[in-house]
C-alpha positions in Angstrom: -7.3 36.3 -36.9 -8.6 35.6 -33.1 -8.5 31.3 -33.8 -4.8 32.1 -35.5 -3.9 34.1 -32.0 -5.2 31.4 -30.2 -3.8 29.0 -31.9 -0.4 30.5 -31.7 -0.7 30.9 -27.9 -2.1 27.3 -27.5 1.8 26.3 -29.3 3.4 28.7 -27.2 2.4 27.4 -23.3 2.9 23.4 -25.5 6.2 24.3 -25.8 7.4 26.0 -22.4 5.3 23.4 -20.3 7.3 20.9 -19.1 5.6 17.4 -19.0 4.1 15.7 -15.9 6.1 12.7 -14.2 4.0 10.0 -13.7 3.0 9.6 -10.1 4.6 6.6 -8.0 2.1 3.8 -7.8 1.1 2.7 -4.4 -0.7 -0.8 -5.5 0.6 -2.5 -7.9 -0.8 -5.5 -10.0 0.3 -9.3 -9.4 1.9 -9.5 -12.4 4.2 -6.0 -11.7 4.7 -7.4 -8.2 5.6 -10.7 -9.5 7.9 -8.8 -12.2 9.8 -6.6 -9.5 10.0 -9.4 -6.8 11.4 -12.3 -10.0 8.9 -14.8 -8.4 6.0 -16.7 -8.9 2.1 -16.1 -8.3 2.8 -19.0 -5.6 5.9 -17.5 -3.9 4.2 -14.0 -3.8 0.7 -16.3 -2.3 3.1 -17.3 0.5 4.1 -14.1 0.9 0.5 -12.3 1.8 -0.2 -15.9 3.9 3.0 -15.2 6.2 2.1 -11.2 6.3 5.0 -10.0 4.4 3.3 -7.8 2.3 0.6 -5.8 2.2 -2.0 -6.2 -0.5 -5.7 -6.0 -1.1 -8.5 -7.8 -3.3 -10.6 -5.8 -5.4 -13.0 -7.3 -7.8 -11.5 -10.5 -8.0 -7.9 -9.0 -8.6 -5.0 -8.5 -6.0 -3.3 -5.4 -5.4 0.3 -5.3 -3.6 1.3 -2.6 -1.7 4.8 -1.0 -3.1 5.8 0.8 0.4 5.3 -2.6 1.7 7.4 -4.6 -0.6 10.1 -2.1 -0.1 9.6 -2.4 3.6 10.2 -6.0 3.3 13.6 -5.5 2.0 14.8 -3.3 4.3 13.7 -5.9 7.4 15.7 -8.8 5.4 18.3 -7.0 4.1 21.9 -8.0 5.1 24.9 -5.2 5.7 27.7 -5.6 3.3 31.0 -6.3 5.6 34.2 -4.5 5.9 37.3 -5.2 3.7 40.0 -5.9 5.7 42.8 -3.9 4.9 46.0 -5.9 3.2 
């Protein structure tokens, strides 16, 4: 009977708990960065060489700081023009 109560308790907890949302990624892989920017690996390497994005190399694999990619977009953002009244 104790086992039955334990199972019921676990099932009740499972129904009432919210799923934990995935933590925001701080670093993304080369493939993820290329997909995000819709660019080639060569272009991404140029961004690295020009210090446009922060990156790290661990075990021969490059990772890019997600926040630095967002900062690059903010630095290069072109403001929208206001429409003239006709």
